[in-house]
PyMOL commands that place a pseudoatom at each C-alpha (Angstrom):
pseudoatom trace, name=CA, resn=MET, resi=1, chain=A, elem=C, hetatm=0, pos=[0.260, 92.536, 36.987]
pseudoatom trace, name=CA, resn=GLU, resi=2, chain=A, elem=C, hetatm=0, pos=[2.337, 94.789, 39.589]
pseudoatom trace, name=CA, resn=HIS, resi=3, chain=A, elem=C, hetatm=0, pos=[2.686, 94.628, 43.547]
pseudoatom trace, name=CA, resn=THR, resi=4, chain=A, elem=C, hetatm=0, pos=[3.868, 97.343, 45.652]
pseudoatom trace, name=CA, resn=LEU, resi=5, chain=A, elem=C, hetatm=0, pos=[5.221, 96.255, 48.936]
pseudoatom trace, name=CA, resn=THR, resi=6, chain=A, elem=C, hetatm=0, pos=[5.741, 98.155, 52.018]
pseudoatom trace, name=CA, resn=GLY, resi=7, chain=A, elem=C, hetatm=0, pos=[8.013, 97.523, 54.670]
pseudoatom trace, name=CA, resn=ARG, resi=8, chain=A, elem=C, hetatm=0, pos=[9.765, 94.112, 53.616]
pseudoatom trace, name=CA, resn=HIS, resi=9, chain=A, elem=C, hetatm=0, pos=[12.438, 92.633, 56.057]
pseudoatom trace, name=CA, resn=GLY, resi=10, chain=A, elem=C, hetatm=0, pos=[15.629, 92.811, 54.367]
pseudoatom trace, name=CA, resn=MET, resi=11, chain=A, elem=C, hetatm=0, pos=[18.825, 90.371, 55.650]
pseudoatom trace, name=CA, resn=PHE, resi=12, chain=A, elem=C, hetatm=0, pos=[19.632, 93.616, 58.551]
pseudoatom trace, name=CA, resn=GLY, resi=13, chain=A, elem=C, hetatm=0, pos=[15.644, 94.169, 60.168]
pseudoatom trace, name=CA, resn=ARG, resi=14, chain=A, elem=C, hetatm=0, pos=[13.226, 95.817, 59.391]
pseudoatom trace, name=CA, resn=HIS, resi=15, chain=A, elem=C, hetatm=0, pos=[13.497, 98.967, 57.157]
pseudoatom trace, name=CA, resn=ALA, resi=16, chain=A, elem=C, hetatm=0, pos=[10.310, 101.132, 55.476]
pseudoatom trace, name=CA, resn=ALA, resi=17, chain=A, elem=C, hetatm=0, pos=[11.661, 100.415, 51.831]
pseudoatom trace, name=CA, resn=THR, resi=18, chain=A, elem=C, hetatm=0, pos=[9.090, 100.548, 49.596]
pseudoatom trace, name=CA, resn=THR, resi=19, chain=A, elem=C, hetatm=0, pos=[9.411, 97.533, 46.369]
pseudoatom trace, name=CA, resn=ASP, resi=20, chain=A, elem=C, hetatm=0, pos=[7.744, 97.706, 43.187]
pseudoatom trace, name=CA, resn=VAL, resi=21, chain=A, elem=C, hetatm=0, pos=[7.456, 93.339, 41.969]
pseudoatom trace, name=CA, resn=THR, resi=22, chain=A, elem=C, hetatm=0, pos=[5.719, 92.262, 38.798]
pseudoatom trace, name=CA, resn=SER, resi=23, chain=A, elem=C, hetatm=0, pos=[4.483, 89.110, 37.943]
pseudoatom trace, name=CA, resn=ALA, resi=24, chain=A, elem=C, hetatm=0, pos=[8.306, 88.826, 36.559]
pseudoatom trace, name=CA, resn=ALA, resi=25, chain=A, elem=C, hetatm=0, pos=[9.808, 88.628, 40.110]
pseudoatom trace, name=CA, resn=PRO, resi=26, chain=A, elem=C, hetatm=0, pos=[11.001, 84.984, 40.615]
pseudoatom trace, name=CA, resn=SER, resi=27, chain=A, elem=C, hetatm=0, pos=[9.151, 85.491, 44.542]
pseudoatom trace, name=CA, resn=TYR, resi=28, chain=A, elem=C, hetatm=0, pos=[6.099, 85.983, 42.941]
pseudoatom trace, name=CA, resn=GLN, resi=29, chain=A, elem=C, hetatm=0, pos=[5.653, 83.477, 40.709]
pseudoatom trace, name=CA, resn=ALA, resi=30, chain=A, elem=C, hetatm=0, pos=[6.891, 80.936, 43.525]
pseudoatom trace, name=CA, resn=TYR, resi=31, chain=A, elem=C, hetatm=0, pos=[3.699, 82.594, 45.092]
pseudoatom trace, name=CA, resn=GLN, resi=32, chain=A, elem=C, hetatm=0, pos=[1.819, 82.237, 42.241]
pseudoatom trace, name=CA, resn=ILE, resi=33, chain=A, elem=C, hetatm=0, pos=[2.411, 78.457, 42.020]
pseudoatom trace, name=CA, resn=LEU, resi=34, chain=A, elem=C, hetatm=0, pos=[2.226, 77.587, 45.438]
pseudoatom trace, name=CA, resn=HIS, resi=35, chain=A, elem=C, hetatm=0, pos=[-0.864, 79.142, 45.584]
pseudoatom trace, name=CA, resn=VAL, resi=36, chain=A, elem=C, hetatm=0, pos=[-2.320, 77.375, 43.309]
pseudoatom trace, name=CA, resn=ALA, resi=37, chain=A, elem=C, hetatm=0, pos=[-0.856, 73.938, 44.374]
pseudoatom trace, name=CA, resn=PHE, resi=38, chain=A, elem=C, hetatm=0, pos=[-2.432, 74.436, 47.396]
pseudoatom trace, name=CA, resn=THR, resi=39, chain=A, elem=C, hetatm=0, pos=[-5.442, 75.397, 45.963]
pseudoatom trace, name=CA, resn=LEU, resi=40, chain=A, elem=C, hetatm=0, pos=[-6.350, 72.657, 43.081]
pseudoatom trace, name=CA, resn=ALA, resi=41, chain=A, elem=C, hetatm=0, pos=[-4.482, 70.068, 45.185]
pseudoatom trace, name=CA, resn=PRO, resi=42, chain=A, elem=C, hetatm=0, pos=[-6.611, 69.175, 48.583]
pseudoatom trace, name=CA, resn=LEU, resi=43, chain=A, elem=C, hetatm=0, pos=[-9.704, 69.794, 46.878]
pseudoatom trace, name=CA, resn=LEU, resi=44, chain=A, elem=C, hetatm=0, pos=[-8.681, 67.331, 44.057]
pseudoatom trace, name=CA, resn=ALA, resi=45, chain=A, elem=C, hetatm=0, pos=[-7.308, 64.855, 46.710]
pseudoatom trace, name=CA, resn=GLY, resi=46, chain=A, elem=C, hetatm=0, pos=[-10.516, 65.496, 49.110]
pseudoatom trace, name=CA, resn=LEU, resi=47, chain=A, elem=C, hetatm=0, pos=[-12.736, 65.323, 46.040]
pseudoatom trace, name=CA, resn=ASP, resi=48, chain=A, elem=C, hetatm=0, pos=[-11.344, 61.734, 45.378]
pseudoatom trace, name=CA, resn=LYS, resi=49, chain=A, elem=C, hetatm=0, pos=[-12.075, 60.604, 48.900]
pseudoatom trace, name=CA, resn=PHE, resi=50, chain=A, elem=C, hetatm=0, pos=[-15.830, 60.364, 47.959]
pseudoatom trace, name=CA, resn=PHE, resi=51, chain=A, elem=C, hetatm=0, pos=[-15.006, 58.550, 44.667]
pseudoatom trace, name=CA, resn=GLN, resi=52, chain=A, elem=C, hetatm=0, pos=[-11.709, 57.332, 45.229]
pseudoatom trace, name=CA, resn=LEU, resi=53, chain=A, elem=C, hetatm=0, pos=[-10.189, 56.902, 40.930]
pseudoatom trace, name=CA, resn=LEU, resi=54, chain=A, elem=C, hetatm=0, pos=[-6.678, 57.714, 42.398]
pseudoatom trace, name=CA, resn=VAL, resi=55, chain=A, elem=C, hetatm=0, pos=[-6.888, 55.461, 45.133]
pseudoatom trace, name=CA, resn=ASN, resi=56, chain=A, elem=C, hetatm=0, pos=[-8.463, 53.095, 47.780]
pseudoatom trace, name=CA, resn=TRP, resi=57, chain=A, elem=C, hetatm=0, pos=[-7.998, 56.127, 50.577]
pseudoatom trace, name=CA, resn=ASP, resi=58, chain=A, elem=C, hetatm=0, pos=[-8.808, 53.838, 53.636]
pseudoatom trace, name=CA, resn=MET, resi=59, chain=A, elem=C, hetatm=0, pos=[-5.874, 51.747, 53.156]
pseudoatom trace, name=CA, resn=TYR, resi=60, chain=A, elem=C, hetatm=0, pos=[-3.781, 54.824, 54.220]
pseudoatom trace, name=CA, resn=LEU, resi=61, chain=A, elem=C, hetatm=0, pos=[-5.347, 54.678, 57.853]
pseudoatom trace, name=CA, resn=ALA, resi=62, chain=A, elem=C, hetatm=0, pos=[-2.967, 53.610, 60.415]
pseudoatom trace, name=CA, resn=PRO, resi=63, chain=A, elem=C, hetatm=0, pos=[-4.892, 50.079, 62.061]
pseudoatom trace, name=CA, resn=ALA, resi=64, chain=A, elem=C, hetatm=0, pos=[-4.537, 52.461, 65.470]
pseudoatom trace, name=CA, resn=VAL, resi=65, chain=A, elem=C, hetatm=0, pos=[-6.465, 55.284, 65.174]
pseudoatom trace, name=CA, resn=VAL, resi=66, chain=A, elem=C, hetatm=0, pos=[-9.256, 53.076, 63.013]
pseudoatom trace, name=CA, resn=LYS, resi=67, chain=A, elem=C, hetatm=0, pos=[-9.663, 51.366, 66.224]
pseudoatom trace, name=CA, resn=MET, resi=68, chain=A, elem=C, hetatm=0, pos=[-9.931, 54.640, 68.089]
pseudoatom trace, name=CA, resn=LEU, resi=69, chain=A, elem=C, hetatm=0, pos=[-13.183, 55.479, 65.360]
pseudoatom trace, name=CA, resn=PRO, resi=70, chain=A, elem=C, hetatm=0, pos=[-16.549, 55.728, 66.425]
pseudoatom trace, name=CA, resn=VAL, resi=71, chain=A, elem=C, hetatm=0, pos=[-17.457, 54.977, 62.922]
pseudoatom trace, name=CA, resn=THR, resi=72, chain=A, elem=C, hetatm=0, pos=[-16.075, 53.003, 59.590]
pseudoatom trace, name=CA, resn=ALA, resi=73, chain=A, elem=C, hetatm=0, pos=[-12.443, 53.651, 58.254]
pseudoatom trace, name=CA, resn=HIS, resi=74, chain=A, elem=C, hetatm=0, pos=[-14.576, 55.255, 54.998]
pseudoatom trace, name=CA, resn=GLN, resi=75, chain=A, elem=C, hetatm=0, pos=[-16.534, 56.701, 57.449]
pseudoatom trace, name=CA, resn=PHE, resi=76, chain=A, elem=C, hetatm=0, pos=[-13.626, 58.986, 58.377]
pseudoatom trace, name=CA, resn=MET, resi=77, chain=A, elem=C, hetatm=0, pos=[-12.371, 59.250, 55.193]
pseudoatom trace, name=CA, resn=LEU, resi=78, chain=A, elem=C, hetatm=0, pos=[-15.261, 60.872, 53.748]
pseudoatom trace, name=CA, resn=ALA, resi=79, chain=A, elem=C, hetatm=0, pos=[-15.380, 63.451, 56.837]
pseudoatom trace, name=CA, resn=VAL, resi=80, chain=A, elem=C, hetatm=0, pos=[-11.628, 64.046, 56.021]
pseudoatom trace, name=CA, resn=GLY, resi=81, chain=A, elem=C, hetatm=0, pos=[-12.499, 64.475, 52.302]
pseudoatom trace, name=CA, resn=VAL, resi=82, chain=A, elem=C, hetatm=0, pos=[-15.116, 67.399, 53.467]
pseudoatom trace, name=CA, resn=VAL, resi=83, chain=A, elem=C, hetatm=0, pos=[-12.403, 68.542, 55.690]
pseudoatom trace, name=CA, resn=GLU, resi=84, chain=A, elem=C, hetatm=0, pos=[-9.503, 68.905, 52.454]
pseudoatom trace, name=CA, resn=ILE, resi=85, chain=A, elem=C, hetatm=0, pos=[-12.289, 70.323, 50.394]
pseudoatom trace, name=CA, resn=ILE, resi=86, chain=A, elem=C, hetatm=0, pos=[-12.406, 72.837, 52.786]
pseudoatom trace, name=CA, resn=ALA, resi=87, chain=A, elem=C, hetatm=0, pos=[-8.388, 73.967, 53.521]
pseudoatom trace, name=CA, resn=GLY, resi=88, chain=A, elem=C, hetatm=0, pos=[-8.342, 74.093, 49.410]
pseudoatom trace, name=CA, resn=LEU, resi=89, chain=A, elem=C, hetatm=0, pos=[-10.975, 76.237, 48.947]
pseudoatom trace, name=CA, resn=LEU, resi=90, chain=A, elem=C, hetatm=0, pos=[-9.517, 78.172, 52.497]
pseudoatom trace, name=CA, resn=VAL, resi=91, chain=A, elem=C, hetatm=0, pos=[-5.906, 78.368, 50.529]
pseudoatom trace, name=CA, resn=ALA, resi=92, chain=A, elem=C, hetatm=0, pos=[-7.586, 79.933, 47.066]
pseudoatom trace, name=CA, resn=ILE, resi=93, chain=A, elem=C, hetatm=0, pos=[-9.453, 82.325, 49.213]
pseudoatom trace, name=CA, resn=ARG, resi=94, chain=A, elem=C, hetatm=0, pos=[-6.773, 83.546, 52.301]
pseudoatom trace, name=CA, resn=PRO, resi=95, chain=A, elem=C, hetatm=0, pos=[-4.029, 82.041, 51.581]
pseudoatom trace, name=CA, resn=LYS, resi=96, chain=A, elem=C, hetatm=0, pos=[-2.278, 83.050, 54.355]
pseudoatom trace, name=CA, resn=ILE, resi=97, chain=A, elem=C, hetatm=0, pos=[-4.353, 81.640, 56.625]
pseudoatom trace, name=CA, resn=GLY, resi=98, chain=A, elem=C, hetatm=0, pos=[-5.055, 78.641, 54.481]
pseudoatom trace, name=CA, resn=ALA, resi=99, chain=A, elem=C, hetatm=0, pos=[-1.348, 78.246, 54.143]
pseudoatom trace, name=CA, resn=TYR, resi=100, chain=A, elem=C, hetatm=0, pos=[-1.177, 76.889, 57.883]
pseudoatom trace, name=CA, resn=VAL, resi=101, chain=A, elem=C, hetatm=0, pos=[-4.038, 75.561, 58.274]
pseudoatom trace, name=CA, resn=VAL, resi=102, chain=A, elem=C, hetatm=0, pos=[-2.980, 72.837, 54.901]
pseudoatom trace, name=CA, resn=ALA, resi=103, chain=A, elem=C, hetatm=0, pos=[0.327, 72.218, 57.038]
pseudoatom trace, name=CA, resn=LEU, resi=104, chain=A, elem=C, hetatm=0, pos=[-0.973, 71.671, 60.002]
pseudoatom trace, name=CA, resn=TRP, resi=105, chain=A, elem=C, hetatm=0, pos=[-3.611, 69.067, 57.945]
pseudoatom trace, name=CA, resn=LEU, resi=106, chain=A, elem=C, hetatm=0, pos=[-0.737, 67.128, 56.368]
pseudoatom trace, name=CA, resn=LEU, resi=107, chain=A, elem=C, hetatm=0, pos=[1.218, 67.594, 59.924]
pseudoatom trace, name=CA, resn=GLY, resi=108, chain=A, elem=C, hetatm=0, pos=[-1.278, 65.025, 60.900]
pseudoatom trace, name=CA, resn=ILE, resi=109, chain=A, elem=C, hetatm=0, pos=[-1.429, 62.958, 57.772]
pseudoatom trace, name=CA, resn=ILE, resi=110, chain=A, elem=C, hetatm=0, pos=[1.860, 62.927, 58.985]
pseudoatom trace, name=CA, resn=CYS, resi=111, chain=A, elem=C, hetatm=0, pos=[1.629, 61.373, 61.592]
pseudoatom trace, name=CA, resn=ASN, resi=112, chain=A, elem=C, hetatm=0, pos=[-0.998, 59.264, 60.814]
pseudoatom trace, name=CA, resn=LEU, resi=113, chain=A, elem=C, hetatm=0, pos=[1.343, 57.539, 58.424]
pseudoatom trace, name=CA, resn=LEU, resi=114, chain=A, elem=C, hetatm=0, pos=[4.688, 57.121, 60.154]
pseudoatom trace, name=CA, resn=LEU, resi=115, chain=A, elem=C, hetatm=0, pos=[1.675, 54.961, 62.688]
pseudoatom trace, name=CA, resn=ALA, resi=116, chain=A, elem=C, hetatm=0, pos=[0.447, 52.846, 59.952]
pseudoatom trace, name=CA, resn=ALA, resi=117, chain=A, elem=C, hetatm=0, pos=[4.245, 52.034, 59.542]
pseudoatom trace, name=CA, resn=ASN, resi=118, chain=A, elem=C, hetatm=0, pos=[4.285, 50.873, 55.901]
pseudoatom trace, name=CA, resn=TYR, resi=119, chain=A, elem=C, hetatm=0, pos=[4.162, 54.468, 54.143]
pseudoatom trace, name=CA, resn=TYR, resi=120, chain=A, elem=C, hetatm=0, pos=[7.372, 55.868, 55.608]
pseudoatom trace, name=CA, resn=ASP, resi=121, chain=A, elem=C, hetatm=0, pos=[7.753, 57.160, 51.538]
pseudoatom trace, name=CA, resn=ILE, resi=122, chain=A, elem=C, hetatm=0, pos=[4.608, 58.546, 51.254]
pseudoatom trace, name=CA, resn=ALA, resi=123, chain=A, elem=C, hetatm=0, pos=[5.026, 60.369, 55.306]
pseudoatom trace, name=CA, resn=LEU, resi=124, chain=A, elem=C, hetatm=0, pos=[8.198, 62.014, 53.649]
pseudoatom trace, name=CA, resn=ARG, resi=125, chain=A, elem=C, hetatm=0, pos=[6.346, 63.457, 50.423]
pseudoatom trace, name=CA, resn=ASP, resi=126, chain=A, elem=C, hetatm=0, pos=[4.135, 65.003, 52.691]
pseudoatom trace, name=CA, resn=PHE, resi=127, chain=A, elem=C, hetatm=0, pos=[6.390, 66.315, 55.116]
pseudoatom trace, name=CA, resn=GLY, resi=128, chain=A, elem=C, hetatm=0, pos=[8.287, 68.006, 51.316]
pseudoatom trace, name=CA, resn=LEU, resi=129, chain=A, elem=C, hetatm=0, pos=[4.687, 69.121, 51.063]
pseudoatom trace, name=CA, resn=MET, resi=130, chain=A, elem=C, hetatm=0, pos=[3.942, 70.793, 54.463]
pseudoatom trace, name=CA, resn=LEU, resi=131, chain=A, elem=C, hetatm=0, pos=[7.184, 72.865, 53.918]
pseudoatom trace, name=CA, resn=GLY, resi=132, chain=A, elem=C, hetatm=0, pos=[5.962, 74.072, 50.937]
pseudoatom trace, name=CA, resn=ALA, resi=133, chain=A, elem=C, hetatm=0, pos=[2.768, 74.687, 52.306]
pseudoatom trace, name=CA, resn=LEU, resi=134, chain=A, elem=C, hetatm=0, pos=[4.613, 76.372, 55.316]
pseudoatom trace, name=CA, resn=ALA, resi=135, chain=A, elem=C, hetatm=0, pos=[7.047, 78.633, 52.037]
pseudoatom trace, name=CA, resn=LEU, resi=136, chain=A, elem=C, hetatm=0, pos=[2.970, 79.581, 50.494]
pseudoatom trace, name=CA, resn=GLY, resi=137, chain=A, elem=C, hetatm=0, pos=[2.221, 80.973, 54.234]
pseudoatom trace, name=CA, resn=ARG, resi=138, chain=A, elem=C, hetatm=0, pos=[5.382, 82.411, 54.634]
pseudoatom trace, name=CA, resn=LEU, resi=139, chain=A, elem=C, hetatm=0, pos=[5.306, 83.958, 50.700]
pseudoatom trace, name=CA, resn=SER, resi=140, chain=A, elem=C, hetatm=0, pos=[1.660, 85.492, 51.405]
pseudoatom trace, name=CA, resn=ALA, resi=141, chain=A, elem=C, hetatm=0, pos=[2.050, 88.023, 53.422]
pseudoatom trace, name=CA, resn=GLU, resi=142, chain=A, elem=C, hetatm=0, pos=[4.541, 89.486, 51.157]
pseudoatom trace, name=CA, resn=TYR, resi=143, chain=A, elem=C, hetatm=0, pos=[1.434, 89.146, 48.946]
pseudoatom trace, name=CA, resn=ASN, resi=144, chain=A, elem=C, hetatm=0, pos=[-1.263, 88.815, 50.043]
pseudoatom trace, name=CA, resn=SER, resi=145, chain=A, elem=C, hetatm=0, pos=[-1.983, 91.206, 52.153]
for i in range(1, 145): cmd.bond("trace and resi %d" % i, "trace and resi %d" % (i + 1))
show_as sticks, trace
zoom trace
């Protein structure tokens, strides 16, 4: 599969060169990996909020957040699952937008985990995922016009 890119940013600013990129280009392969990963991960995590095969997701909700909710922690996590499924579908269809939605969502998860005070390791992992989502957003500007 070949892609033509126009108006790429060079080291010293914009230039009008046109570059042919084949599917063998490492940056395009990175884009594809991130696109698939950030489509599947939110979909699977969102679906698992309903089945809890991976983990009881309710335990990750910070007690301070639970106190502010008008619903139970489990009901809230079901809503979270719906949002995650929608975010995964958005990444699949419109990665330029969906990647940033997932990055913001992950930032919210990180804040919740820091409030919970027991899950710093998971917050760090989610920070890495957030950076990956941001990288997908940037790569989408090149490969998904």
